[in-house]
mmCIF file as gemmi writes it, N, C-alpha and C atoms, coordinates in Angstrom:
data_model
loop_
_atom_site.group_PDB
_atom_site.id
_atom_site.type_symbol
_atom_site.label_atom_id
_atom_site.label_alt_id
_atom_site.label_comp_id
_atom_site.label_asym_id
_atom_site.label_entity_id
_atom_site.label_seq_id
_atom_site.pdbx_PDB_ins_code
_atom_site.Cartn_x
_atom_site.Cartn_y
_atom_site.Cartn_z
_atom_site.occupancy
_atom_site.B_iso_or_equiv
_atom_site.pdbx_formal_charge
_atom_site.auth_seq_id
_atom_site.auth_asym_id
_atom_site.pdbx_PDB_model_num
ATOM 1 N N . MET Axp A 1 ? 42.541 -10.905 -29.653 1 0 ? 1 A 1
ATOM 2 C CA . MET Axp A 1 ? 41.753 -10.542 -30.968 1 0 ? 1 A 1
ATOM 3 C C . MET Axp A 1 ? 41.147 -11.791 -31.346 1 0 ? 1 A 1
ATOM 4 N N . VAL Axp A 2 ? 40.796 -13.104 -31.211 1 0 ? 2 A 1
ATOM 5 C CA . VAL Axp A 2 ? 39.532 -13.992 -30.743 1 0 ? 2 A 1
ATOM 6 C C . VAL Axp A 2 ? 38.8 -13.623 -29.674 1 0 ? 2 A 1
ATOM 7 N N . GLU Axp A 3 ? 39.06 -13.09 -28.711 1 0 ? 3 A 1
ATOM 8 C CA . GLU Axp A 3 ? 38.188 -12.983 -27.732 1 0 ? 3 A 1
ATOM 9 C C . GLU Axp A 3 ? 37.358 -11.619 -27.839 1 0 ? 3 A 1
ATOM 10 N N . GLN Axp A 4 ? 38.12 -10.751 -28.876 1 0 ? 4 A 1
ATOM 11 C CA . GLN Axp A 4 ? 37.025 -9.486 -29.011 1 0 ? 4 A 1
ATOM 12 C C . GLN Axp A 4 ? 36.523 -10.076 -30.489 1 0 ? 4 A 1
ATOM 13 N N . GLN Axp A 5 ? 36.359 -11.236 -31.372 1 0 ? 5 A 1
ATOM 14 C CA . GLN Axp A 5 ? 35.701 -11.5 -32.529 1 0 ? 5 A 1
ATOM 15 C C . GLN Axp A 5 ? 34.55 -12.214 -31.586 1 0 ? 5 A 1
ATOM 16 N N . GLN Axp A 6 ? 34.693 -13.088 -30.716 1 0 ? 6 A 1
ATOM 17 C CA . GLN Axp A 6 ? 33.417 -13.857 -30.007 1 0 ? 6 A 1
ATOM 18 C C . GLN Axp A 6 ? 32.881 -12.763 -29.04 1 0 ? 6 A 1
ATOM 19 N N . ARG Axp A 7 ? 33.652 -11.981 -28.825 1 0 ? 7 A 1
ATOM 20 C CA . ARG Axp A 7 ? 32.418 -11.087 -27.751 1 0 ? 7 A 1
ATOM 21 C C . ARG Axp A 7 ? 31.233 -10.306 -28.652 1 0 ? 7 A 1
ATOM 22 N N . LYS Axp A 8 ? 32.464 -9.506 -30.351 1 0 ? 8 A 1
ATOM 23 C CA . LYS Axp A 8 ? 31.589 -9.104 -31.175 1 0 ? 8 A 1
ATOM 24 C C . LYS Axp A 8 ? 30.148 -10.12 -31.477 1 0 ? 8 A 1
ATOM 25 N N . ASN Axp A 9 ? 30.519 -11.425 -31.85 1 0 ? 9 A 1
ATOM 26 C CA . ASN Axp A 9 ? 29.538 -12.243 -32.293 1 0 ? 9 A 1
ATOM 27 C C . ASN Axp A 9 ? 28.45 -12.606 -31.45 1 0 ? 9 A 1
ATOM 28 N N . ALA Axp A 10 ? 28.872 -12.601 -29.823 1 0 ? 10 A 1
ATOM 29 C CA . ALA Axp A 10 ? 27.728 -12.5 -28.908 1 0 ? 10 A 1
ATOM 30 C C . ALA Axp A 10 ? 26.954 -11.589 -28.87 1 0 ? 10 A 1
ATOM 31 N N . ASP Axp A 11 ? 27.375 -10.154 -29.184 1 0 ? 11 A 1
ATOM 32 C CA . ASP Axp A 11 ? 26.479 -8.988 -29.118 1 0 ? 11 A 1
ATOM 33 C C . ASP Axp A 11 ? 25.676 -9.03 -30.296 1 0 ? 11 A 1
ATOM 34 N N . GLN Axp A 12 ? 26.008 -9.736 -31.221 1 0 ? 12 A 1
ATOM 35 C CA . GLN Axp A 12 ? 25.227 -9.471 -32.656 1 0 ? 12 A 1
ATOM 36 C C . GLN Axp A 12 ? 24.146 -10.535 -32.606 1 0 ? 12 A 1
ATOM 37 N N . VAL Axp A 13 ? 24.537 -11.614 -31.926 1 0 ? 13 A 1
ATOM 38 C CA . VAL Axp A 13 ? 23.542 -12.529 -31.335 1 0 ? 13 A 1
ATOM 39 C C . VAL Axp A 13 ? 22.2 -11.811 -30.687 1 0 ? 13 A 1
ATOM 40 N N . GLY Axp A 14 ? 22.911 -11.328 -29.487 1 0 ? 14 A 1
ATOM 41 C CA . GLY Axp A 14 ? 22.098 -10.961 -28.4 1 0 ? 14 A 1
ATOM 42 C C . GLY Axp A 14 ? 20.851 -9.936 -29.264 1 0 ? 14 A 1
ATOM 43 N N . GLU Axp A 15 ? 21.454 -9.318 -29.87 1 0 ? 15 A 1
ATOM 44 C CA . GLU Axp A 15 ? 20.762 -7.865 -30.874 1 0 ? 15 A 1
ATOM 45 C C . GLU Axp A 15 ? 19.563 -8.794 -31.732 1 0 ? 15 A 1
ATOM 46 N N . THR Axp A 16 ? 20.019 -9.65 -32.234 1 0 ? 16 A 1
ATOM 47 C CA . THR Axp A 16 ? 18.937 -10.161 -33.197 1 0 ? 16 A 1
ATOM 48 C C . THR Axp A 16 ? 18.19 -11.089 -32.133 1 0 ? 16 A 1
ATOM 49 N N . ARG Axp A 17 ? 18.516 -11.644 -31.338 1 0 ? 17 A 1
ATOM 50 C CA . ARG Axp A 17 ? 17.578 -12.089 -30.589 1 0 ? 17 A 1
ATOM 51 C C . ARG Axp A 17 ? 16.526 -11.046 -29.856 1 0 ? 17 A 1
ATOM 52 N N . ARG Axp A 18 ? 16.979 -10.062 -29.357 1 0 ? 18 A 1
ATOM 53 C CA . ARG Axp A 18 ? 16.336 -8.56 -28.67 1 0 ? 18 A 1
ATOM 54 C C . ARG Axp A 18 ? 15.044 -8.308 -30.331 1 0 ? 18 A 1
ATOM 55 N N . HIS Axp A 19 ? 15.899 -8.302 -31.496 1 0 ? 19 A 1
ATOM 56 C CA . HIS Axp A 19 ? 15.171 -7.872 -32.382 1 0 ? 19 A 1
ATOM 57 C C . HIS Axp A 19 ? 14.118 -8.623 -32.749 1 0 ? 19 A 1
ATOM 58 N N . ARG Axp A 20 ? 14.222 -9.787 -32.95 1 0 ? 20 A 1
ATOM 59 C CA . ARG Axp A 20 ? 13.244 -10.65 -33.16 1 0 ? 20 A 1
ATOM 60 C C . ARG Axp A 20 ? 12.307 -10.677 -32.137 1 0 ? 20 A 1
ATOM 61 N N . ALA Axp A 21 ? 12.541 -10.795 -30.79 1 0 ? 21 A 1
ATOM 62 C CA . ALA Axp A 21 ? 11.589 -10.926 -29.403 1 0 ? 21 A 1
ATOM 63 C C . ALA Axp A 21 ? 10.713 -9.753 -29.947 1 0 ? 21 A 1
ATOM 64 N N . GLY Axp A 22 ? 11.353 -8.754 -30.308 1 0 ? 22 A 1
ATOM 65 C CA . GLY Axp A 22 ? 10.128 -7.178 -30.485 1 0 ? 22 A 1
ATOM 66 C C . GLY Axp A 22 ? 9.358 -7.291 -31.313 1 0 ? 22 A 1
ATOM 67 N N . ILE Axp A 23 ? 9.906 -7.901 -32.304 1 0 ? 23 A 1
ATOM 68 C CA . ILE Axp A 23 ? 9.018 -8.248 -33.93 1 0 ? 23 A 1
ATOM 69 C C . ILE Axp A 23 ? 7.819 -9.109 -33.408 1 0 ? 23 A 1
ATOM 70 N N . ALA Axp A 24 ? 8.144 -10.05 -32.566 1 0 ? 24 A 1
ATOM 71 C CA . ALA Axp A 24 ? 6.765 -11.394 -32.554 1 0 ? 24 A 1
ATOM 72 C C . ALA Axp A 24 ? 6.314 -10.714 -31.449 1 0 ? 24 A 1
ATOM 73 N N . ALA Axp A 25 ? 6.718 -9.661 -29.973 1 0 ? 25 A 1
ATOM 74 C CA . ALA Axp A 25 ? 5.779 -9.327 -29.048 1 0 ? 25 A 1
ATOM 75 C C . ALA Axp A 25 ? 4.551 -8.222 -29.993 1 0 ? 25 A 1
ATOM 76 N N . PHE Axp A 26 ? 5.544 -7.443 -30.787 1 0 ? 26 A 1
ATOM 77 C CA . PHE Axp A 26 ? 4.424 -6.365 -31.528 1 0 ? 26 A 1
ATOM 78 C C . PHE Axp A 26 ? 3.339 -6.985 -32.216 1 0 ? 26 A 1
ATOM 79 N N . PHE Axp A 27 ? 3.663 -8.021 -33.202 1 0 ? 27 A 1
ATOM 80 C CA . PHE Axp A 27 ? 2.439 -8.82 -33.909 1 0 ? 27 A 1
ATOM 81 C C . PHE Axp A 27 ? 1.675 -9.395 -32.727 1 0 ? 27 A 1
ATOM 82 N N . GLY Axp A 28 ? 1.916 -9.897 -31.843 1 0 ? 28 A 1
ATOM 83 C CA . GLY Axp A 28 ? 1.45 -10.686 -30.831 1 0 ? 28 A 1
ATOM 84 C C . GLY Axp A 28 ? 0.072 -10.141 -30.408 1 0 ? 28 A 1
ATOM 85 N N . CYS Axp A 29 ? 0.496 -9.11 -29.585 1 0 ? 29 A 1
ATOM 86 C CA . CYS Axp A 29 ? -0.334 -7.703 -29.119 1 0 ? 29 A 1
ATOM 87 C C . CYS Axp A 29 ? -1.156 -7.259 -30.139 1 0 ? 29 A 1
ATOM 88 N N . LEU Axp A 30 ? -1.062 -6.815 -31.608 1 0 ? 30 A 1
ATOM 89 C CA . LEU Axp A 30 ? -1.571 -5.971 -32.124 1 0 ? 30 A 1
ATOM 90 C C . LEU Axp A 30 ? -2.955 -6.963 -32.754 1 0 ? 30 A 1
ATOM 91 N N . VAL Axp A 31 ? -2.497 -8.3 -33.036 1 0 ? 31 A 1
ATOM 92 C CA . VAL Axp A 31 ? -3.307 -9.326 -33.226 1 0 ? 31 A 1
ATOM 93 C C . VAL Axp A 31 ? -4.551 -9.715 -32.283 1 0 ? 31 A 1
ATOM 94 N N . ALA Axp A 32 ? -3.814 -9.55 -30.887 1 0 ? 32 A 1
ATOM 95 C CA . ALA Axp A 32 ? -4.668 -9.99 -29.863 1 0 ? 32 A 1
ATOM 96 C C . ALA Axp A 32 ? -5.872 -8.838 -29.278 1 0 ? 32 A 1
ATOM 97 N N . THR Axp A 33 ? -5.009 -7.304 -29.753 1 0 ? 33 A 1
ATOM 98 C CA . THR Axp A 33 ? -5.937 -6.118 -29.215 1 0 ? 33 A 1
ATOM 99 C C . THR Axp A 33 ? -7.061 -6.174 -30.25 1 0 ? 33 A 1
ATOM 100 N N . LEU Axp A 34 ? -6.37 -6.639 -31.689 1 0 ? 34 A 1
ATOM 101 C CA . LEU Axp A 34 ? -7.502 -6.441 -32.604 1 0 ? 34 A 1
ATOM 102 C C . LEU Axp A 34 ? -8.52 -7.469 -32.459 1 0 ? 34 A 1
ATOM 103 N N . ALA Axp A 35 ? -8.145 -8.618 -31.779 1 0 ? 35 A 1
ATOM 104 C CA . ALA Axp A 35 ? -9.396 -9.85 -31.876 1 0 ? 35 A 1
ATOM 105 C C . ALA Axp A 35 ? -10.258 -9.161 -30.707 1 0 ? 35 A 1
ATOM 106 N N . PHE Axp A 36 ? -9.254 -8.865 -29.537 1 0 ? 36 A 1
ATOM 107 C CA . PHE Axp A 36 ? -10.322 -7.913 -28.47 1 0 ? 36 A 1
ATOM 108 C C . PHE Axp A 36 ? -11.491 -7.099 -28.873 1 0 ? 36 A 1
ATOM 109 N N . PHE Axp A 37 ? -11.127 -6.512 -29.769 1 0 ? 37 A 1
ATOM 110 C CA . PHE Axp A 37 ? -12.257 -5.43 -30.402 1 0 ? 37 A 1
ATOM 111 C C . PHE Axp A 37 ? -13.19 -5.966 -31.168 1 0 ? 37 A 1
ATOM 112 N N . ALA Axp A 38 ? -12.769 -7.172 -31.956 1 0 ? 38 A 1
ATOM 113 C CA . ALA Axp A 38 ? -13.584 -7.692 -32.695 1 0 ? 38 A 1
ATOM 114 C C . ALA Axp A 38 ? -14.529 -8.869 -32.014 1 0 ? 38 A 1
ATOM 115 N N . PHE Axp A 39 ? -13.944 -9.594 -31.163 1 0 ? 39 A 1
ATOM 116 C CA . PHE Axp A 39 ? -14.88 -10.644 -30.139 1 0 ? 39 A 1
ATOM 117 C C . PHE Axp A 39 ? -15.582 -10.535 -29.21 1 0 ? 39 A 1
ATOM 118 N N . CYS Axp A 40 ? -14.918 -9.344 -28.347 1 0 ? 40 A 1
ATOM 119 C CA . CYS Axp A 40 ? -14.976 -8.996 -27.029 1 0 ? 40 A 1
ATOM 120 C C . CYS Axp A 40 ? -16.821 -8.424 -26.848 1 0 ? 40 A 1
ATOM 121 N N . PRO Axp A 41 ? -17.857 -9.562 -26.23 1 0 ? 41 A 1
ATOM 122 C CA . PRO Axp A 41 ? -19.026 -9.196 -26.112 1 0 ? 41 A 1
ATOM 123 C C . PRO Axp A 41 ? -19.265 -7.588 -25.133 1 0 ? 41 A 1
ATOM 124 N N . GLY Axp A 42 ? -20.53 -7.23 -25.853 1 0 ? 42 A 1
ATOM 125 C CA . GLY Axp A 42 ? -20.351 -5.662 -25.703 1 0 ? 42 A 1
ATOM 126 C C . GLY Axp A 42 ? -19.963 -4.724 -26.339 1 0 ? 42 A 1
ATOM 127 N N . LEU Axp A 43 ? -18.906 -5.097 -26.829 1 0 ? 43 A 1
ATOM 128 C CA . LEU Axp A 43 ? -18.389 -3.991 -28.142 1 0 ? 43 A 1
ATOM 129 C C . LEU Axp A 43 ? -19.397 -4.069 -29.374 1 0 ? 43 A 1
ATOM 130 N N . PRO Axp A 44 ? -19.153 -2.957 -29.867 1 0 ? 44 A 1
ATOM 131 C CA . PRO Axp A 44 ? -19.547 -3.28 -31.508 1 0 ? 44 A 1
ATOM 132 C C . PRO Axp A 44 ? -18.425 -3.837 -32.215 1 0 ? 44 A 1
ATOM 133 N N . HIS Axp A 45 ? -18.994 -5.091 -33.391 1 0 ? 45 A 1
ATOM 134 C CA . HIS Axp A 45 ? -18.207 -6.101 -33.806 1 0 ? 45 A 1
ATOM 135 C C . HIS Axp A 45 ? -17.298 -5.197 -34.785 1 0 ? 45 A 1
ATOM 136 N N . VAL Axp A 46 ? -16.872 -4.154 -35.192 1 0 ? 46 A 1
ATOM 137 C CA . VAL Axp A 46 ? -16.615 -3.616 -36.138 1 0 ? 46 A 1
ATOM 138 C C . VAL Axp A 46 ? -15.27 -2.99 -35.707 1 0 ? 46 A 1
ATOM 139 N N . ILE Axp A 47 ? -14.321 -3.157 -36.71 1 0 ? 47 A 1
ATOM 140 C CA . ILE Axp A 47 ? -12.611 -2.603 -36.483 1 0 ? 47 A 1
ATOM 141 C C . ILE Axp A 47 ? -12.6 -1.554 -37.276 1 0 ? 47 A 1
ATOM 142 N N . ASP Axp A 48 ? -12.703 -0.612 -36.717 1 0 ? 48 A 1
ATOM 143 C CA . ASP Axp A 48 ? -12.118 1.083 -37.457 1 0 ? 48 A 1
ATOM 144 C C . ASP Axp A 48 ? -11.314 1.398 -37.071 1 0 ? 48 A 1
ATOM 145 N N . TRP Axp A 49 ? -10.719 2.491 -37.833 1 0 ? 49 A 1
ATOM 146 C CA . TRP Axp A 49 ? -9.418 3.024 -37.165 1 0 ? 49 A 1
ATOM 147 C C . TRP Axp A 49 ? -9.099 3.252 -35.791 1 0 ? 49 A 1
ATOM 148 N N . GLY Axp A 50 ? -10.039 3.822 -35.202 1 0 ? 50 A 1
ATOM 149 C CA . GLY Axp A 50 ? -9.475 3.961 -33.608 1 0 ? 50 A 1
ATOM 150 C C . GLY Axp A 50 ? -9.326 2.426 -33.005 1 0 ? 50 A 1
ATOM 151 N N . ALA Axp A 51 ? -9.889 1.416 -33.572 1 0 ? 51 A 1
ATOM 152 C CA . ALA Axp A 51 ? -8.894 0.029 -33.187 1 0 ? 51 A 1
ATOM 153 C C . ALA Axp A 51 ? -7.89 -0.511 -33.808 1 0 ? 51 A 1
ATOM 154 N N . VAL Axp A 52 ? -7.78 0.116 -35.147 1 0 ? 52 A 1
ATOM 155 C CA . VAL Axp A 52 ? -6.496 -0.271 -35.829 1 0 ? 52 A 1
ATOM 156 C C . VAL Axp A 52 ? -5.424 0.743 -34.668 1 0 ? 52 A 1
ATOM 157 N N . LEU Axp A 53 ? -5.323 1.69 -34.532 1 0 ? 53 A 1
ATOM 158 C CA . LEU Axp A 53 ? -4.313 2.608 -33.91 1 0 ? 53 A 1
ATOM 159 C C . LEU Axp A 53 ? -4.161 2.354 -32.635 1 0 ? 53 A 1
ATOM 160 N N . ALA Axp A 54 ? -5.249 1.927 -31.762 1 0 ? 54 A 1
ATOM 161 C CA . ALA Axp A 54 ? -4.787 1.576 -30.409 1 0 ? 54 A 1
ATOM 162 C C . ALA Axp A 54 ? -3.88 0.19 -30.266 1 0 ? 54 A 1
ATOM 163 N N . ALA Axp A 55 ? -4.642 -0.778 -31.58 1 0 ? 55 A 1
ATOM 164 C CA . ALA Axp A 55 ? -4.005 -2.084 -31.589 1 0 ? 55 A 1
ATOM 165 C C . ALA Axp A 55 ? -2.297 -1.921 -31.922 1 0 ? 55 A 1
ATOM 166 N N . ILE Axp A 56 ? -2.057 -0.611 -32.927 1 0 ? 56 A 1
ATOM 167 C CA . ILE Axp A 56 ? -0.86 -0.424 -33.109 1 0 ? 56 A 1
ATOM 168 C C . ILE Axp A 56 ? 0.382 0.211 -31.926 1 0 ? 56 A 1
ATOM 169 N N . ALA Axp A 57 ? -0.928 0.945 -31.125 1 0 ? 57 A 1
ATOM 170 C CA . ALA Axp A 57 ? 0.006 1.595 -30.073 1 0 ? 57 A 1
ATOM 171 C C . ALA Axp A 57 ? 0.125 0.604 -28.783 1 0 ? 57 A 1
ATOM 172 N N . VAL Axp A 58 ? -0.619 -0.587 -28.548 1 0 ? 58 A 1
ATOM 173 C CA . VAL Axp A 58 ? -0.083 -1.082 -27.852 1 0 ? 58 A 1
ATOM 174 C C . VAL Axp A 58 ? 0.894 -2.225 -28.305 1 0 ? 58 A 1
ATOM 175 N N . GLY Axp A 59 ? 0.95 -2.653 -29.495 1 0 ? 59 A 1
ATOM 176 C CA . GLY Axp A 59 ? 1.96 -3.544 -30.054 1 0 ? 59 A 1
ATOM 177 C C . GLY Axp A 59 ? 3.284 -2.597 -29.908 1 0 ? 59 A 1
ATOM 178 N N . ALA Axp A 60 ? 3.312 -1.623 -30.183 1 0 ? 60 A 1
ATOM 179 C CA . ALA Axp A 60 ? 4.371 -0.772 -30.106 1 0 ? 60 A 1
ATOM 180 C C . ALA Axp A 60 ? 4.917 -0.847 -28.397 1 0 ? 60 A 1
ATOM 181 N N . LEU Axp A 61 ? 4.025 -0.548 -27.646 1 0 ? 61 A 1
ATOM 182 C CA . LEU Axp A 61 ? 4.252 -0.604 -26.151 1 0 ? 61 A 1
ATOM 183 C C . LEU Axp A 61 ? 4.623 -1.92 -25.619 1 0 ? 61 A 1
ATOM 184 N N . ALA Axp A 62 ? 4.091 -3.088 -26.079 1 0 ? 62 A 1
ATOM 185 C CA . ALA Axp A 62 ? 4.632 -4.591 -26.03 1 0 ? 62 A 1
ATOM 186 C C . ALA Axp A 62 ? 6.251 -4.667 -26.678 1 0 ? 62 A 1
ATOM 187 N N . ARG Axp A 63 ? 6.546 -4.145 -27.771 1 0 ? 63 A 1
ATOM 188 C CA . ARG Axp A 63 ? 7.663 -4.095 -28.536 1 0 ? 63 A 1
ATOM 189 C C . ARG Axp A 63 ? 8.865 -3.31 -27.573 1 0 ? 63 A 1
ATOM 190 N N . TRP Axp A 64 ? 8.618 -2.069 -27.093 1 0 ? 64 A 1
ATOM 191 C CA . TRP Axp A 64 ? 9.37 -1.506 -26.08 1 0 ? 64 A 1
ATOM 192 C C . TRP Axp A 64 ? 10.006 -2.028 -25.007 1 0 ? 64 A 1
ATOM 193 N N . SER Axp A 65 ? 8.717 -2.486 -24.428 1 0 ? 65 A 1
ATOM 194 C CA . SER Axp A 65 ? 8.745 -3.178 -22.976 1 0 ? 65 A 1
ATOM 195 C C . SER Axp A 65 ? 9.613 -4.661 -23.109 1 0 ? 65 A 1
ATOM 196 N N . CYS Axp A 66 ? 9.421 -5.4 -24.293 1 0 ? 66 A 1
ATOM 197 C CA . CYS Axp A 66 ? 10.109 -6.584 -24.429 1 0 ? 66 A 1
ATOM 198 C C . CYS Axp A 66 ? 11.476 -6.099 -24.732 1 0 ? 66 A 1
ATOM 199 N N . GLN Axp A 67 ? 11.726 -5.339 -25.494 1 0 ? 67 A 1
ATOM 200 C CA . GLN Axp A 67 ? 13.335 -4.96 -25.908 1 0 ? 67 A 1
ATOM 201 C C . GLN Axp A 67 ? 13.676 -4.709 -24.476 1 0 ? 67 A 1
ATOM 202 N N . SER Axp A 68 ? 13.306 -3.608 -23.569 1 0 ? 68 A 1
ATOM 203 C CA . SER Axp A 68 ? 13.934 -2.938 -22.672 1 0 ? 68 A 1
ATOM 204 C C . SER Axp A 68 ? 14.076 -4.11 -21.212 1 0 ? 68 A 1
ATOM 205 N N . TRP Axp A 69 ? 13.181 -5.091 -21.092 1 0 ? 69 A 1
ATOM 206 C CA . TRP Axp A 69 ? 13.342 -5.883 -20.52 1 0 ? 69 A 1
ATOM 207 C C . TRP Axp A 69 ? 14.592 -7.151 -20.86 1 0 ? 69 A 1
ATOM 208 N N . MET Axp A 70 ? 14.282 -7.399 -22.255 1 0 ? 70 A 1
ATOM 209 C CA . MET Axp A 70 ? 15.868 -8.15 -22.66 1 0 ? 70 A 1
ATOM 210 C C . MET Axp A 70 ? 17.065 -7.569 -22.426 1 0 ? 70 A 1
ATOM 211 N N . ALA Axp A 71 ? 17.022 -6.196 -22.764 1 0 ? 71 A 1
ATOM 212 C CA . ALA Axp A 71 ? 18.459 -5.517 -22.47 1 0 ? 71 A 1
ATOM 213 C C . ALA Axp A 71 ? 18.606 -5.319 -21.178 1 0 ? 71 A 1
ATOM 214 N N . ARG Axp A 72 ? 18.28 -5.287 -20.304 1 0 ? 72 A 1
ATOM 215 C CA . ARG Axp A 72 ? 18.043 -4.955 -18.952 1 0 ? 72 A 1
ATOM 216 C C . ARG Axp A 72 ? 18.505 -6.975 -18.272 1 0 ? 72 A 1
ATOM 217 N N . ARG Axp A 73 ? 18.099 -7.516 -18.978 1 0 ? 73 A 1
ATOM 218 C CA . ARG Axp A 73 ? 18.512 -9.167 -18.551 1 0 ? 73 A 1
ATOM 219 C C . ARG Axp A 73 ? 19.864 -9.287 -19.028 1 0 ? 73 A 1
ATOM 220 N N . ALA Axp A 74 ? 20.077 -8.847 -19.987 1 0 ? 74 A 1
ATOM 221 C CA . ALA Axp A 74 ? 21.311 -8.854 -20.527 1 0 ? 74 A 1
ATOM 222 C C . ALA Axp A 74 ? 22.466 -8.338 -19.887 1 0 ? 74 A 1
ATOM 223 N N . ARG Axp A 75 ? 22.176 -7.311 -19.567 1 0 ? 75 A 1
ATOM 224 C CA . ARG Axp A 75 ? 23.054 -6.354 -18.533 1 0 ? 75 A 1
ATOM 225 C C . ARG Axp A 75 ? 23.625 -7.199 -17.055 1 0 ? 75 A 1
ATOM 226 N N . GLU Axp A 76 ? 22.618 -7.795 -16.438 1 0 ? 76 A 1
ATOM 227 C CA . GLU Axp A 76 ? 22.535 -8.124 -15.207 1 0 ? 76 A 1
ATOM 228 C C . GLU Axp A 76 ? 23.356 -9.506 -15.641 1 0 ? 76 A 1
ATOM 229 N N . ALA Axp A 77 ? 23.058 -10.433 -16.501 1 0 ? 77 A 1
ATOM 230 C CA . ALA Axp A 77 ? 23.511 -11.517 -16.894 1 0 ? 77 A 1
ATOM 231 C C . ALA Axp A 77 ? 25.048 -11.687 -16.594 1 0 ? 77 A 1
ATOM 232 N N . PRO Axp A 78 ? 25.772 -12.856 -15.977 1 0 ? 78 A 1
ATOM 233 C CA . PRO Axp A 78 ? 27.015 -13.055 -15.711 1 0 ? 78 A 1
ATOM 234 C C . PRO Axp A 78 ? 27.831 -12.667 -17.264 1 0 ? 78 A 1
ATOM 235 N N . GLU Axp A 79 ? 28.431 -12.839 -17.161 1 0 ? 79 A 1
ATOM 236 C CA . GLU Axp A 79 ? 29.781 -12.612 -18.728 1 0 ? 79 A 1
ATOM 237 C C . GLU Axp A 79 ? 29.843 -13.717 -19.154 1 0 ? 79 A 1
ATOM 238 N N . GLY Axp A 80 ? 30.182 -14.981 -18.093 1 0 ? 80 A 1
ATOM 239 C CA . GLY Axp A 80 ? 30.051 -16.041 -18.775 1 0 ? 80 A 1
ATOM 240 C C . GLY Axp A 80 ? 29.053 -17.26 -19.767 1 0 ? 80 A 1
ATOM 241 N N . LEU Axp A 81 ? 27.841 -16.412 -19.252 1 0 ? 81 A 1
ATOM 242 C CA . LEU Axp A 81 ? 26.874 -17.377 -19.737 1 0 ? 81 A 1
ATOM 243 C C . LEU Axp A 81 ? 26.217 -16.306 -21.049 1 0 ? 81 A 1
């Protein structure tokens, strides 16, 4: 009974950690992409809807890749750690 409760708590902690890392990856890449479009030499220094949509797409891709990487690492990790 206690072991099941501890495993459930560990799963919730891991899920919370993956969720927070996904949010951080999304916003980090969103800001980085918008900064690229705003400050990269040779590009017009205008943030238009295309740049916003591209930044959202890059952020979503970063979130997905971060969460899938963390889930894969959690499955590969030994049970005791």
